[in-house]
N, C-alpha and C positions, 0 to 999 in steps of 0.2 A: 892335761893341758890345761893352763892356767889363764885369766883373761875374763873379760865380758864381750858379750855381743850386745851391740845395739838392738832394741824395739822392746824392751818391756819385759815382765813376768813371761809370758807366752815364749818370748825366745829364749829365755835363760833357762825354762823346762827343755825347749827341743834341743839346745846345747849341751844340756846334762846329760840327756837320752843318749846325744850323737856323743859325748864323752865316754858314756859306760859302754858304748856298742862298740868303738875304736878300741876302748881298753880291752874289751873282751875279746875282740877279734887280734887284737896285736897278742894277748897273752897264749893266743892258738898257734903264734906264729904265721898267721894269715892262711892257716891251712884249717880244711876241715872234709866235712863230708859234702856231695854233691848229688843233685836230683837224679842224675842218669847215671851214676857211678859202679851200678849193680854189676858189673862186669869186672871193675877190679876186687870183686872177692875171689878169692885162690878157688874156691869150690864152684861157683857159678861160672867162671871163665873157663872150665874143663866140661861142665854139662854141654852148653849149647854147642859146642863145636863150631861149623862154619854156617849151619843153617838162620837164615835169615829169621824167620818168625820163631824159634827157639830162644836166639839172642833178643829179640824183642820181649818176649813174654820173661826173658829174667830179668830184664830192665825195669818193665812194667811191674813186675811183681814187687821189687824191691822199692819201687818209687809209691805205688799206692798203697804199700802196707800201712796199716794204722798207728803201728808204732816204729820207732827205728829199729829197722832189724839190722843196719850194716855192721856196729860191732860183732853181731851172734856171727856174721858171716865172715869175719876177717877182713871187711873192706877198710884200707887205711885213710887217714887222713891226707890230703893233698893238698897243695897250692894252685888254684886255679888262675892261670894266667889273666882269664877275664874279670874275676874277682878282684885281682891286685889292681886291675886297670880300673874298676870301679871304686876301689879303697882310694888309688892314687887322686883320681878325679874328685871324690870328696874332700879330701885334705887340701887340695889346692881350693877348693870354693872354702872350707874354711879358712885357710889363710887369706883369701879375700874378703872375707867377710869382717874379720876381726884382727887381720896382720899378724896372726899366730908365727913366727918364724918355723918354731918346732914342727907345724903342721906341714910346712913348706918343705922342710928338709926331710922330713918322714917319706911325703909323696915322692922325692927325688929319688931316695933311697930304693922304695918300690918300684919305679921306673928303670932305674938301673939295674936291678934283678931282672927284669923282662929283658932289657936289651943285652942280659948277658946269656937268657936263656931263649931264645927264638927257637923254631921249629927249623932243621936242617935239612940241606937238600933242594932250596928252594930259592925263587928268584925274590929279592929285598927282604922286608922282615914280616914273618906271620908266625901267627900262634894257634894251638888247637886245646883241646880239653883233656886231662891226665887222665885219661880213661878210655877206653874203647868204647866206640858209639854206634850202636845199630839203627836206625831209622826208617822208614819205608823209603825212602829214596834211595839210601846210600848206608855204605858200612863206612867209618873212618877209624882206622886204629890209635890206640893212644898218642897224643901229641901231632896228630895229622893236622895241619893246620887249617883254619876255613876263615871265610871271609865275615863272618860275624862276630866272631872270638877278637879278631884281629882289628875289625870297624871299631868296637867298643873300646879296645886299649889304644887304638890311634885317636880319639877324640881325648882320651887323658893325656897323649903326648901333644898335642893342638892346644889343650888349656896351657901346660907347660912353657910350650913356644911363646903362646900369648903374655905370660906373665913374665917370663925370664928372657924371652930374646935367645936363649943359649944355642950356639951353632949345633952342638950334638942335638937338639930335638929338634932342630930342621932337617939334619941329616936323618934321624929315625922318621919323620913324618914322610919324607920324599921316599926312604924305603920301604916303609907299609903301602903308599900309594903305588910301589912297584910291583908289590906282591898281590895286592888287590885286581890291580889292571893288568900285569904282564904274565900270571899263572893260567893256566886253561879252566875252565872253558866257558867259552860265550854261547849262550843259549839264544839270543835274540840280537842282531846288529843289522839296524834299518837307521836311515839317517835321522828318524827324530826319535828313535826307541833304542835301549839296549838293556840286555839283561845277563848277568854273570850266573852262575851256578852257587851254591852253598860251598862247595869243595871244589879245589882244583885239581877235578879228575874228569879225564874226558869222555868216561863212561858215562856218568852221570846226567841225566837229562832233567832233572827236577827243579822245577823253578819255584822256590820259595819268594813269596813276596816282599819281605823286610830285608832281602841280601841286595837288590838293588837300591832300597830306599838307604840304607845302610853306608853301602859304598858311595852313593850318590851325595850324600850330607856330607860325608868325611872328604872327598873330591872336592867339592865345592869352597869347603872351609880351609883345605890344603891351599888349594890354588888362591885364594884370598890373600894366605899368609905368605905363600911362597913367589906369589906373582906368575901362576902359571895358568895362562889361558886356557889351554888344551883340557885341564881338569875342569875348568867351569863347563866346557861344552859336553865332556863326558858325564857330569853330573846331570845337565839337562836332561839328556835323552835316555840316564837310567832312572830318574824321576818320571820324566814322561813315560815310561814303560808302567811304571806303577799305577800313575794317575790312569793311565789308559785302561785297567784293568778294575777299577772303582766301579761299584754296583751303581744302579740308578737311582739307590736309595742312600748313598753314603759310604757303604761299608766295603771291607776289603777280604776274600778268602784267603787262608794261610797260604793256598799254591795257585800256581796256573798251571793246567785246569782246575777248578776247585776240586775235581773228584779225585785228584791224585792223593787226597789225605782227608782224614776223616774230621779236621778241626772245620769249624764252619768260621763266623767270625768271633774271636777270642778276644781278650781284653788287653793284655800287654802287647802283642804284636801289632794291633792298631794303634797303640800309645806309639809306639817305634816309628811307624810310618807316619803318624801327623807329625811328631817333633822332627823327623829328617825333612819333611815339607817346608816346616818352617825355618830350619837350620839352612835350608838351602836359600830362601829368600832374603835371609839376614846376611848371608856370606856374598850373595850376588845382586841383592836389589832387583832380583827380576821376580817378578809378582804374577806370572802366569798361571802359578798353579793354586793361587790362593782361593776360589772358588772351591776346587777339590777339598782343600782343607778345610775350609768353613763347614762344608757338608758332613766331613769327613769326624769333624770334632762334635757336632751336633749330633750326628749319630751315635758316637762313644758315649756322650754325656748320658744321652736319653735312653741308653740300650743296655749299657756296658756296667753301670751302676745301682745299685738300690738308692730309695729313697733317703737313706740312712748314710748312706757314705762308701756301703762295703764294693768291693770288687766282684761283679760277677764272672763267673768262669768264662762264660760264651754267651752269645745273643739267646740262644735256645737252652740254657743249661745255667741256672744260678750257682749252685754249688760245683767243687766247694771255692770259699775265698780263699785267694791265693796271695803272699806276700808280695810276690812280684808284681801281681797286678795292682796291688796298692800303692806300691814304690813307684809304678809308671804312671799310676793316676795322678798322684801328687807332682810328679814332673812336667807329665802333658798340661795338667791345668794350670798349673806355676808359669810354664811356656806361654799359654793361651790368654794369660791374664797381661802378658804384654800389651798383646793388640786389643783385649777387651777385659778391663778389670774386674768384670762382673764375675770372671771365671775363679777371681781368687777365692770365692766363699766356696767353690765346690773342691778348689784344692785343702781347704782348710776343712772341710765336712770329711774329707778322705783321710786327711791327716787325724784328726780328731778320732775318728773310728778307728783307725790302726793302732794308737796309741793304747785306747782302752781294749781292745780286744787280742791282739794280736804281739804285744810286746811284755817280755818278761822283766823284771827290775835288776837280774842280775845281770845284764846285757844282752840281752840276745832277742832277736824277733822270730816267733812260731813260722812253720811253715805254710800250715793251712788250716783252715777252719771249716770242717763238715756240717751238715745238717744237725749231724747228733752229738759229735766231739770235735776238739783241736788238735790236731798233731802239734804239742808242746816241745819240739826239738827243734835245733838249729840247724839248716844248711848254710854255710857259712856265706859261699857267695851269692846264692839264689836268697836269702834274706839279709844278711847283714851288711852284705856288699850293696845291693839295690837299696836298702833303706839307710846307710850312710850318706851314699849318694843323694837321695830325696831329700834328707834332712839337712846336709850341708847348703843343698840348692836353696832350702826354704829360708836357711841365716843367710845367705849372701844376699838373696833377693829383698830381705828386709832391712838388712844394714845398708845397703844403695836406695832405700826409700820406694821400692818399685812393687812393696806389699806389705 
């Protein structure tokens, strides 16, 4: 892609890295390996059978291996719908940053593919992962839709609607809202609080904190664009549930109750919750959650990053440094700089650390950096998808003079 992005030499470097990362991802036809795709192995898919713990063990063994064992296990490259949503959003931001028409066109092509490949048998529009996934709280077959994947894709469609005003995108946003709110199941339904499950399965009672946060943020923005007041009320209740579960010191556990997961306060899920609270405020003008946001942001900055800008894995565990945490930190602090410009320096610190430690000049980002070695292979959605999203947001912010 040609053209210059305003902002000087630093932005030129970010543009080159983004262009090279998009080029690498495009050369793969936007398909690659995924963090939790171990059960896509013909061998491993037969071994665990129907047992939860053996399936978890198979997924974790592939995910935690010091080298990428997927080629040896026959795991195929797949298009991850969530990754396509991230790439499409990045391309739309790149178009907004520099007026690149080819970036907009490519984003629309990816969104068109998503519209042609939703999960079947469900209300509205929903998407899932291209692999079977066993977590502590549920099992999801390949392509079974969930609210996290669908929300992230929804944010890309919201941006496409803002930029184009196209009727097909308004219809898509309405369809996504129908899936998120119309499919089962509701875990909490009170006047001031509401919570949905990760997957639309009535048997699942596992409450994951970022699910109502993501759905709430999406509904707030969708309501503002489509003029649907009931979406705003639903968003308020969903984020009200999330804020109610914040600890006295400003953090969130991964699940409620916290004992449902081994994860304590981790990096990127904290960033997601914070970004969703800010999305709600910007979409609605409602500042009722600002105190929770500010307290959470301080905790996130002080406890989930090193002094040099590396993303800590959790509050109680520094390693591994994960590329998703790096990208989420850039996005979160960049968004926070819209309220407090001092956070721009924190975003810059994380970005500089990431380019120094996690980028391969051939056009991809590494998966993780442990205390002793770096996992120098690319998981396309997890690494390139998130970092394209972060880099494009930086360029867009700088082109608008906000940073």
